[in-house]
C-alpha positions as CSV (number, residue, x, y, z in Angstrom):
1,M,-25.8,11.6,15.2
2,R,-26.7,13.4,12.1
3,L,-23.3,14.1,10.9
4,W,-22.7,9.5,11.9
5,I,-25.8,8.4,9.9
6,I,-23.7,10.9,6.4
7,V,-21.2,9.4,7.3
8,V,-22.1,5.9,7.4
9,A,-24.9,6.2,4.3
10,M,-21.9,7.5,1.9
11,G,-20.0,5.0,3.4
12,A,-22.7,2.2,2.2
13,V,-23.0,4.5,-1.0
14,T,-20.3,4.2,-2.1
15,Y,-19.3,0.6,-1.0
16,G,-22.7,-0.4,-3.7
17,I,-20.5,1.9,-6.3
18,R,-17.9,-0.8,-5.8
19,L,-19.6,-3.9,-5.1
20,S,-21.8,-3.3,-8.4
21,V,-18.9,-3.8,-10.8
22,L,-18.2,-7.3,-8.7
23,V,-21.5,-8.2,-8.8
24,F,-23.0,-7.5,-12.4
25,V,-19.9,-7.2,-14.8
26,H,-18.8,-10.6,-15.5
27,H,-14.8,-10.5,-15.7
28,S,-15.4,-11.7,-19.2
29,A,-17.3,-8.6,-20.5
30,L,-13.6,-6.5,-19.8
31,P,-11.7,-5.5,-23.0
32,R,-8.2,-7.9,-22.1
33,T,-6.2,-4.8,-22.4
34,A,-8.7,-3.2,-19.3
35,R,-8.6,-6.8,-17.4
36,D,-4.3,-6.7,-17.3
37,A,-4.2,-3.2,-17.1
38,L,-6.3,-3.9,-13.6
39,R,-3.8,-6.0,-12.1
40,F,-1.6,-3.1,-11.3
41,V,-4.1,-1.4,-9.1
42,T,-3.6,-3.1,-6.1
43,P,0.4,-2.7,-6.7
44,A,0.0,0.8,-7.5
45,V,-2.1,1.9,-4.5
46,L,0.0,0.9,-2.4
47,A,2.9,2.4,-3.1
48,A,0.5,5.6,-3.3
49,I,0.2,4.8,0.5
50,I,3.5,3.3,1.5
51,L,6.1,6.0,-0.5
52,P,5.2,8.9,1.2
53,A,5.2,7.3,4.7
54,V,9.2,5.8,3.9
55,V,10.4,9.4,2.5
56,Y,8.9,11.9,4.5
57,T,10.2,10.6,7.8
58,R,10.1,14.2,10.2
59,G,6.7,15.8,9.0
60,A,5.0,17.4,6.0
61,G,7.7,18.0,3.5
62,H,11.0,16.6,5.1
63,F,12.2,14.2,2.1
64,D,15.0,11.8,3.9
65,A,16.4,9.3,1.0
66,T,19.5,9.6,2.8
67,H,21.4,6.3,4.8
68,G,20.2,7.9,8.1
69,N,16.5,7.1,7.2
70,E,15.8,3.6,8.4
71,R,12.6,3.6,7.1
72,L,13.7,3.2,3.2
73,L,16.9,1.0,4.1
74,A,13.8,-1.2,5.6
75,A,11.9,-1.1,2.8
76,L,14.9,-1.5,0.2
77,L,15.7,-4.9,1.6
78,A,11.8,-6.2,1.9
79,A,11.6,-5.3,-1.6
80,A,15.1,-7.7,-2.3
81,V,13.4,-10.2,0.3
82,A,10.2,-9.8,-2.1
83,W,12.0,-9.8,-5.5
84,A,13.9,-12.7,-4.7
85,T,10.9,-14.8,-2.2
86,K,7.6,-14.1,-4.4
87,S,5.9,-14.5,-1.0
88,V,3.8,-10.9,0.4
89,W,4.2,-13.0,4.7
90,A,8.6,-12.9,4.7
91,T,8.4,-9.4,3.0
92,I,6.4,-8.0,5.7
93,A,8.2,-10.4,8.5
94,A,12.1,-9.1,6.6
95,G,10.5,-5.7,6.4
96,M,9.5,-5.1,10.1
97,T,12.0,-7.4,11.7
98,A,15.0,-4.6,9.6
99,L,12.4,-2.1,10.4
100,W,12.3,-2.6,14.4
101,L,16.6,-3.1,14.5
102,L,17.3,0.0,12.8
103,Q,15.1,1.8,14.4
104,W,17.3,-0.2,18.0
105,A,20.4,0.6,16.3
106,L,20.5,4.2,14.7
107,G,18.2,5.3,17.1
């Protein structure tokens, strides 16, 4: 029980620290270069989460960037759809549909 109290308390502390910047610092107080740089945080974090799942397919340490990697093919198609449409929902739909169809066809 004590472990859960620590986990919840640290989650609240972390959330409070992040929220304090949003509540107490007005966006105009940040330098323009900082605001411009913050625009790239979300794509960078998403890329860091998604890329390992795409190229490391058969367990830790096994890099697979071949044409037989259905995750890589689906990700490339999703990237093309994202670039062409600029729509998050179209990108997700195209990527997931391509992944499911490729897994069905190749697996």
